[in-house]
C-alpha positions as CSV (number, residue, x, y, z in Angstrom):
1,M,3.8,4.2,-39.4
2,T,5.3,1.2,-37.6
3,V,3.8,-2.2,-37.7
4,R,2.8,-1.9,-34.0
5,A,1.3,1.5,-34.5
6,A,-0.7,0.3,-37.5
7,G,-1.9,-2.7,-35.4
8,D,-3.0,-0.4,-32.6
9,A,-4.8,1.9,-35.0
10,A,-6.6,-1.0,-36.5
11,F,-7.5,-2.3,-33.1
12,N,-8.9,1.1,-32.1
13,R,-11.1,1.3,-35.2
14,T,-12.6,-2.2,-34.7
15,I,-13.0,-2.6,-31.0
16,V,-16.1,-1.5,-29.2
17,K,-15.3,0.3,-25.9
18,K,-15.5,-2.2,-23.1
19,R,-16.8,-1.4,-19.6
20,I,-14.9,-2.4,-16.5
21,A,-16.2,-2.5,-12.9
22,W,-13.2,-1.6,-10.7
23,V,-13.8,-2.4,-7.0
24,T,-11.2,-0.8,-4.7
25,F,-11.6,0.4,-1.1
26,D,-8.7,2.9,-1.3
27,F,-9.6,5.7,-3.7
28,P,-9.1,9.5,-3.9
29,P,-9.5,12.1,-2.5
30,R,-8.6,10.2,0.7
31,Q,-4.9,9.7,0.7
32,S,-3.7,6.2,1.7
33,S,-1.1,3.7,0.9
34,G,-3.2,1.9,-1.8
35,V,-4.9,4.9,-3.3
36,F,-2.5,5.5,-6.2
37,R,-2.8,2.1,-7.8
38,A,-6.3,2.5,-9.1
39,I,-6.2,6.2,-10.1
40,K,-2.8,6.0,-11.8
41,F,-3.7,3.0,-13.8
42,Y,-6.9,4.9,-14.9
43,K,-4.9,8.0,-15.7
44,Y,-2.8,6.2,-18.4
45,L,-5.5,3.8,-19.6
46,D,-6.6,4.2,-23.2
47,K,-10.1,5.7,-22.7
48,S,-11.0,5.0,-26.3
49,Q,-10.9,1.3,-25.6
50,F,-12.0,1.1,-22.0
51,E,-14.6,2.8,-19.8
52,V,-14.2,2.4,-16.1
53,D,-16.7,2.6,-13.2
54,F,-15.0,2.7,-9.8
55,I,-16.9,1.3,-6.8
56,T,-15.3,2.4,-3.6
57,H,-16.0,3.5,0.0
58,G,-18.2,6.4,1.1
59,R,-18.1,8.5,4.2
60,A,-17.1,6.8,7.4
61,L,-16.3,8.0,10.9
62,R,-12.7,6.7,10.7
63,F,-12.0,9.0,7.7
64,A,-13.2,12.2,9.4
65,R,-9.6,13.4,9.9
66,A,-8.1,11.7,6.9
67,V,-5.7,13.7,4.7
68,T,-7.3,14.4,1.3
69,D,-5.6,15.2,-2.0
70,D,-8.0,16.6,-4.6
71,S,-5.2,16.8,-7.2
72,L,-5.3,13.0,-7.7
73,L,-8.7,13.2,-9.3
74,A,-8.1,16.6,-10.9
75,G,-5.1,15.2,-12.7
76,V,-7.1,12.6,-14.8
77,D,-9.1,13.2,-17.9
78,P,-11.9,12.5,-18.3
79,P,-13.0,12.3,-14.7
80,P,-13.9,8.7,-13.8
81,V,-17.4,7.6,-12.8
82,V,-17.2,6.9,-9.1
83,H,-19.9,5.0,-7.1
84,R,-19.4,5.5,-3.4
85,V,-21.0,2.8,-1.3
86,A,-22.2,3.2,2.3
87,T,-19.3,2.3,4.6
88,I,-20.6,0.9,7.9
89,I,-17.9,-0.5,10.0
90,P,-19.1,-2.3,13.2
91,H,-15.5,-2.4,14.6
92,D,-15.6,1.4,14.7
93,V,-19.0,1.5,16.4
94,L,-19.1,-1.4,18.9
95,P,-15.9,-0.5,20.8
96,A,-17.1,3.1,21.0
97,L,-20.4,2.0,22.5
98,R,-18.6,-0.3,24.9
99,A,-16.3,2.6,26.0
100,R,-19.4,4.9,26.5
101,W,-21.1,2.2,28.6
102,R,-18.0,1.8,30.7
103,R,-17.8,5.5,31.4
104,R,-21.4,5.5,32.5
105,A,-20.8,2.5,34.7
106,S,-17.8,4.1,36.3
107,A,-19.8,7.3,36.9
108,A,-22.6,5.3,38.6
109,A,-20.1,3.4,40.7
110,S,-18.6,6.6,42.0
111,E,-22.0,7.6,43.5
112,P,-22.8,6.6,47.2
113,V,-24.0,3.0,47.6
114,H,-27.0,2.7,50.0
115,S,-27.3,-1.1,49.7
116,S,-25.5,-3.2,52.2
117,A,-25.0,-6.0,49.7
118,A,-21.7,-5.5,47.8
119,K,-21.8,-6.3,44.1
120,P,-19.3,-8.8,42.9
121,A,-16.4,-7.3,40.9
122,R,-16.4,-8.0,37.2
123,R,-13.4,-10.0,35.9
124,P,-11.1,-7.7,34.0
125,G,-10.9,-8.5,30.3
126,V,-14.1,-10.4,30.0
127,A,-15.7,-7.9,27.6
128,R,-12.6,-7.9,25.4
129,R,-12.6,-11.6,25.2
130,L,-16.3,-11.7,24.3
131,Y,-15.7,-9.1,21.6
132,R,-12.8,-11.0,20.2
133,C,-15.0,-14.1,19.9
134,F,-17.6,-12.0,18.2
135,A,-15.1,-10.4,15.8
136,L,-13.5,-13.7,14.8
137,S,-17.0,-15.2,14.3
138,F,-18.8,-12.5,12.3
139,Y,-16.2,-10.2,10.7
140,F,-15.7,-12.3,7.5
141,P,-13.8,-12.0,5.3
142,D,-12.7,-9.0,7.4
143,H,-14.1,-6.1,9.4
144,L,-15.2,-4.3,6.2
145,F,-17.6,-7.1,5.2
146,I,-20.7,-4.9,5.2
147,W,-19.0,-2.5,2.7
148,G,-17.9,-5.5,0.7
149,W,-21.4,-7.0,0.3
150,L,-22.9,-3.6,-0.4
151,A,-20.2,-3.0,-3.1
152,A,-20.9,-6.4,-4.5
153,F,-24.6,-5.8,-4.9
154,R,-24.0,-2.3,-6.3
155,A,-21.7,-3.9,-8.9
156,L,-24.4,-6.5,-9.8
157,R,-27.1,-3.9,-10.1
158,L,-24.9,-1.7,-12.3
159,H,-24.0,-4.8,-14.5
160,L,-27.7,-5.3,-15.3
161,T,-27.7,-1.9,-17.1
162,R,-24.0,-1.3,-17.9
163,R,-23.1,-4.9,-19.0
164,Y,-19.5,-5.1,-17.8
165,A,-17.0,-7.0,-19.8
166,L,-14.6,-7.2,-16.9
167,V,-14.6,-6.9,-13.1
168,Y,-11.3,-5.9,-11.5
169,T,-11.1,-6.2,-7.7
170,T,-8.1,-5.2,-5.6
171,S,-7.3,-5.9,-1.9
172,F,-6.8,-4.8,0.8
173,P,-9.5,-5.5,2.0
174,E,-10.5,-9.1,1.2
175,S,-14.1,-7.9,1.2
176,A,-13.4,-6.2,-2.1
177,H,-13.3,-9.6,-3.8
178,L,-16.9,-10.4,-2.9
179,A,-18.0,-8.3,-6.0
180,G,-15.7,-10.4,-8.2
181,L,-17.2,-13.6,-6.9
182,L,-20.8,-12.3,-7.5
183,L,-20.2,-10.9,-11.0
184,H,-18.1,-13.9,-12.1
185,A,-21.0,-16.1,-11.1
186,V,-23.1,-14.4,-13.8
187,G,-20.5,-14.6,-16.5
188,V,-18.3,-11.6,-16.1
189,R,-14.5,-12.1,-16.6
190,W,-12.6,-11.4,-13.4
191,I,-9.1,-10.0,-12.6
192,V,-7.9,-10.2,-9.0
193,D,-5.2,-7.8,-7.9
194,Y,-3.3,-8.6,-4.7
195,R,-1.1,-5.7,-3.7
196,Y,-0.2,-7.7,-0.6
197,G,-0.3,-11.3,0.6
198,G,-3.8,-11.3,1.9
199,P,-4.7,-13.9,4.6
200,L,-1.4,-15.7,3.7
201,W,0.2,-12.7,5.5
202,I,-2.5,-11.2,7.7
203,K,-2.9,-13.2,11.0
204,E,-5.3,-10.8,12.8
205,V,-8.9,-9.7,12.5
206,A,-9.7,-6.2,13.9
207,G,-6.5,-6.3,15.9
208,F,-7.2,-9.8,17.4
209,R,-5.0,-12.8,16.7
210,K,-6.7,-15.3,14.6
211,S,-7.5,-18.8,15.9
212,R,-6.4,-21.8,14.0
213,L,-9.9,-22.4,12.8
214,R,-10.2,-18.8,11.5
215,Q,-6.9,-19.1,9.8
216,R,-8.0,-22.2,8.0
217,I,-11.3,-20.5,6.9
218,D,-9.5,-17.4,5.7
219,H,-6.9,-19.6,3.8
220,A,-9.8,-21.5,2.1
221,Y,-11.5,-18.2,1.2
222,Q,-8.3,-16.8,-0.4
223,G,-7.7,-20.0,-2.3
224,W,-11.3,-19.9,-3.6
225,V,-10.9,-16.3,-4.8
226,L,-7.6,-17.1,-6.5
227,R,-8.8,-20.2,-8.3
228,K,-12.2,-18.7,-9.3
229,A,-10.7,-15.6,-10.9
230,D,-9.7,-15.7,-14.5
231,F,-6.4,-13.9,-13.9
232,V,-4.4,-12.9,-10.8
233,I,-2.0,-9.9,-10.4
234,T,0.6,-9.7,-7.7
235,Q,3.0,-7.0,-6.6
236,S,6.1,-9.1,-6.5
237,E,7.6,-12.3,-7.9
238,R,7.8,-13.8,-4.4
239,I,4.1,-13.3,-3.8
240,R,3.4,-14.8,-7.2
241,S,5.5,-17.9,-6.5
242,D,4.0,-18.3,-3.0
243,F,0.5,-18.1,-4.4
244,C,1.3,-20.7,-7.1
245,R,2.9,-23.0,-4.6
246,V,0.4,-22.7,-1.7
247,F,-2.8,-22.6,-3.7
248,S,-1.7,-24.7,-6.7
249,L,-2.3,-22.0,-9.3
250,D,-1.3,-22.2,-12.9
251,P,1.7,-19.8,-13.2
252,D,0.4,-18.7,-16.6
253,R,-2.6,-17.2,-14.9
254,V,-0.6,-15.1,-12.5
255,Q,1.3,-11.9,-13.5
256,V,3.6,-9.6,-11.5
257,L,2.5,-6.0,-12.0
258,P,4.0,-3.7,-9.2
259,S,3.1,-0.2,-8.5
260,G,5.2,2.7,-9.9
261,F,5.9,6.4,-10.1
262,D,4.2,9.1,-12.2
263,E,6.7,11.1,-14.3
264,A,4.3,14.0,-14.3
265,D,4.7,14.4,-10.6
266,F,8.4,15.2,-11.1
267,V,8.2,17.6,-14.0
268,H,8.0,20.8,-11.9
269,A,9.3,19.3,-8.6
270,G,12.9,20.5,-8.9
271,A,12.3,24.0,-7.7
272,P,15.3,26.1,-6.8
273,D,14.2,26.4,-3.2
274,A,14.3,23.2,-1.2
275,P,11.3,22.5,1.1
276,F,13.7,22.3,4.1
277,S,16.7,24.3,5.1
278,K,20.1,22.9,4.1
279,R,23.6,23.9,5.2
280,D,27.0,23.2,3.8
281,R,28.6,19.8,4.8
282,E,25.2,18.3,5.8
283,I,23.9,15.0,4.4
284,H,20.1,15.0,4.2
285,L,18.5,11.6,4.6
286,L,14.8,11.4,3.8
287,H,12.1,8.9,4.8
288,V,8.6,9.1,3.4
289,G,5.5,7.4,4.9
290,T,5.8,4.9,7.8
291,F,8.1,2.2,9.0
292,E,5.8,-0.6,7.7
293,G,6.3,-3.8,9.6
294,L,9.1,-2.5,11.8
295,A,8.7,-3.5,15.5
296,D,9.9,-1.1,18.3
297,R,13.0,-3.1,19.0
298,E,14.1,-3.0,15.4
299,R,13.1,0.7,15.2
300,V,15.6,1.4,18.0
301,Q,18.2,-0.6,16.3
302,V,17.8,1.3,13.0
303,I,18.2,4.6,14.9
304,E,21.3,3.2,16.6
305,A,22.8,2.1,13.2
306,L,22.0,5.6,11.7
307,N,23.7,7.2,14.7
308,E,26.8,5.1,14.1
309,L,26.7,6.1,10.4
310,G,26.4,9.8,11.6
311,R,29.5,9.3,13.7
312,A,31.4,8.0,10.8
313,L,30.3,10.9,8.6
314,H,31.1,13.4,11.5
315,D,34.7,12.0,11.4
316,R,34.7,13.0,7.8
317,G,33.5,16.5,8.5
318,R,29.8,16.0,7.7
319,A,26.6,16.0,9.7
320,L,23.7,13.5,9.1
321,V,20.2,15.0,9.1
322,L,17.2,12.6,9.0
323,H,13.9,14.0,7.7
324,A,10.6,12.2,8.2
325,V,7.7,13.1,5.9
326,G,4.5,11.4,7.0
327,S,4.6,9.5,10.3
328,D,6.8,10.4,13.2
329,L,9.4,7.6,13.1
330,F,9.8,7.9,16.9
331,A,6.1,8.0,17.8
332,G,5.5,6.3,21.2
333,M,9.2,6.3,22.1
334,P,11.6,9.0,23.2
335,H,13.0,11.1,20.4
336,P,16.6,10.4,19.8
337,S,19.2,12.4,21.6
338,N,21.9,10.8,19.6
339,E,25.0,13.0,19.2
340,H,25.5,12.2,15.6
341,L,21.9,12.2,14.2
342,R,19.7,15.2,13.8
343,Y,16.0,14.6,13.3
344,R,13.3,16.7,11.7
345,H,9.7,15.6,11.4
346,H,7.7,17.4,8.7
347,G,4.3,15.8,9.3
348,V,1.8,14.4,6.8
349,I,1.6,16.3,3.5
350,V,-0.4,15.7,0.3
351,H,1.3,13.5,-2.3
352,R,1.8,16.3,-4.8
353,D,4.3,17.9,-2.4
354,V,6.4,14.8,-1.9
355,P,8.6,14.9,-5.1
356,P,10.2,18.2,-4.1
357,Y,11.3,16.6,-0.8
358,L,12.7,13.6,-2.7
359,L,14.7,15.8,-5.1
360,A,16.0,18.0,-2.3
361,A,17.3,15.1,-0.3
362,D,20.8,13.6,-0.7
363,C,19.7,10.1,0.1
364,C,16.5,8.1,0.8
365,L,15.9,5.7,3.7
366,L,14.0,2.5,3.0
367,S,13.1,-0.3,5.5
368,T,12.0,-3.7,4.3
369,W,11.8,-5.3,7.8
370,T,8.5,-7.1,8.4
371,T,8.9,-8.2,12.0
372,T,5.5,-7.1,13.1
373,N,3.6,-9.4,10.7
374,G,5.8,-12.5,11.1
375,G,8.5,-11.7,8.6
376,V,6.5,-12.1,5.4
377,K,8.3,-12.4,2.1
378,G,7.7,-10.4,-1.1
379,F,6.9,-7.1,0.6
380,I,7.7,-4.1,-1.7
381,P,7.1,-0.7,-0.2
382,G,5.2,1.6,-2.6
383,K,7.7,4.4,-1.9
384,L,10.5,2.4,-3.6
385,W,9.5,3.4,-7.1
386,E,9.5,7.2,-6.4
387,Y,12.8,6.8,-4.6
388,L,14.2,5.2,-7.7
389,R,12.8,7.9,-9.9
390,A,14.4,10.6,-7.7
391,G,17.8,9.1,-8.5
392,R,19.2,9.5,-5.1
393,P,21.2,6.8,-3.3
394,I,18.8,4.5,-1.3
395,L,20.0,3.5,2.1
396,M,18.1,0.3,2.6
397,T,17.9,-1.8,5.8
398,G,16.3,-5.2,5.7
399,P,16.9,-8.6,4.1
400,K,18.7,-8.6,0.7
401,D,15.7,-9.8,-1.2
402,E,13.8,-8.7,-4.3
403,V,13.8,-5.0,-3.2
404,W,17.6,-5.0,-2.7
405,T,18.1,-6.5,-6.2
406,L,16.1,-3.7,-7.7
407,V,18.0,-0.9,-6.0
408,D,21.3,-2.6,-6.5
409,E,20.7,-3.1,-10.2
410,A,19.8,0.6,-10.5
411,G,23.2,1.4,-9.1
412,V,21.8,3.4,-6.1
413,G,21.8,0.7,-3.3
414,L,23.5,1.1,0.0
415,H,22.8,-1.4,2.7
416,L,22.5,-0.5,6.4
417,G,23.0,-3.5,8.6
418,L,21.8,-3.8,12.2
419,H,23.6,-5.4,15.2
420,G,26.9,-4.1,13.9
421,D,26.5,-6.0,10.7
422,G,28.5,-4.3,8.0
423,D,31.4,-1.9,7.8
424,V,30.1,1.5,8.8
425,E,33.3,3.2,7.8
426,A,33.1,1.9,4.2
427,L,29.4,2.7,4.1
428,A,30.0,6.3,5.1
429,G,32.7,6.6,2.4
430,D,30.5,5.0,-0.2
431,L,27.6,7.3,0.7
432,L,29.7,10.5,0.4
433,D,31.1,9.2,-3.0
434,R,27.5,8.6,-4.3
435,V,26.3,12.0,-3.1
436,S,29.3,13.8,-4.7
437,H,29.2,11.9,-8.0
438,R,25.6,11.5,-8.8
439,K,24.9,9.1,-11.7
440,P,22.2,9.4,-14.4
441,L,19.1,7.4,-13.9
442,A,19.4,3.8,-14.8
443,A,17.6,2.9,-18.1
444,A,15.6,0.3,-16.2
445,V,13.9,3.0,-14.1
446,N,11.7,4.0,-17.0
447,A,10.0,0.7,-16.9
448,Y,8.8,1.5,-13.3
449,S,6.6,4.4,-14.3
450,W,2.8,4.2,-14.0
451,E,2.5,4.8,-17.7
452,S,4.7,1.8,-18.4
453,R,2.8,-0.3,-15.9
454,T,-0.5,0.6,-17.5
455,H,0.7,-0.5,-20.9
456,S,1.3,-4.0,-19.4
457,L,-2.1,-3.9,-17.7
458,Q,-3.8,-2.8,-20.9
459,T,-2.3,-5.8,-22.8
460,L,-3.8,-8.1,-20.2
461,L,-7.2,-6.3,-20.5
462,R,-7.2,-6.8,-24.2
463,Q,-6.4,-10.4,-23.9
464,M,-9.3,-10.9,-21.4
465,V,-11.7,-9.0,-23.7
466,D,-10.6,-11.1,-26.7
467,A,-10.9,-14.3,-24.8
468,R,-14.5,-13.4,-23.7
469,S,-15.4,-12.4,-27.3
470,A,-14.0,-15.6,-28.7
471,A,-16.0,-17.6,-26.1
472,Q,-19.2,-15.9,-27.1
473,C,-18.7,-16.6,-30.9
């Protein structure tokens, strides 16, 4: 037995199982961008050391047509304890009531008017401005505040009987951290997980641009959360450095722990039959999810750049086929009639069906443009890790930042420039060479698995438990 194994065995014999209250809005079976972080951490967590209670959302009108994936919960053992809190969202109700009122008013206005006195016309946009004022004043820390407070009080009530050693809160939304503030006030150790930049990035409330006063209030709230928590987790090194700089955090209290991929998802994914038809001399480029943060103008420019790449490949006797799994990349705009780019939209699928698409593709498309939210820094798309595990070349468009460093060091990076930036002929040649001579996975990719990420998290959890135990002695 190795020294480390002996140490772990001794730890397991002496430690009392610790309970964790894990507050997260995104949770299975509803499929969403943040759903995998909590359930995959739980999957690989040592259940002999930790017992987790998840506190998450319940039914809501906005989730009536959401895609669900029951395999995410079915794939973990033992099944977690899940507390679903009532999810009342005024932003879903009030605009609907306003729309109903306007329809009735329009119907009444269409009836014959017998009075000779004409009613003054209502100024257009007044109701929207009033609602904006209401939203910016009362939706705090965001439009999910009712769920946030209900989740916080549920966590407190559970703590009275369960006696949590830790509370773990993850955002989006900011309301999830209300439970951490409440439990921390009664002595529970607290870990804050920011999988995005929070108010440092988000400049809108319920779709309305924040006023300067609201920005200052949200900034103060985020700083309060970050400084009150015992430890902070971020998704990228850039977010970590920005948090430490802007909110004067001790760097030793902040750790980078990105998302990852699950190796188990790829075990049976390489089936002989591809999930889409393939012909000889075609290059199949795959995009999964949405174009996060990409404005319409840049979206058009990306398509133009891909069409130019398709032309260069056509000159070499190849055809470029772009597959979209998830969102329609051209929603709200005319579908491309580009001569050198074929497009196939496969719609939204459950996550367990994504790996076969990744392994069937010749190359993956990744955008890191963040033009719609002000060009934030430190954004890492969650799809990156599964792209890396698939081992296909990654055609990336966006600034050459932390994400580019990751794909470049893995030996799979190809950069697609916009505005004619870059040599498209060289890019086409490089792409064909990468597709024809596929390399083994880089050794570093193993560190991006959810299992590896959980080992890092578990080390932190142990440290937090030990620190609490030492303080009580």
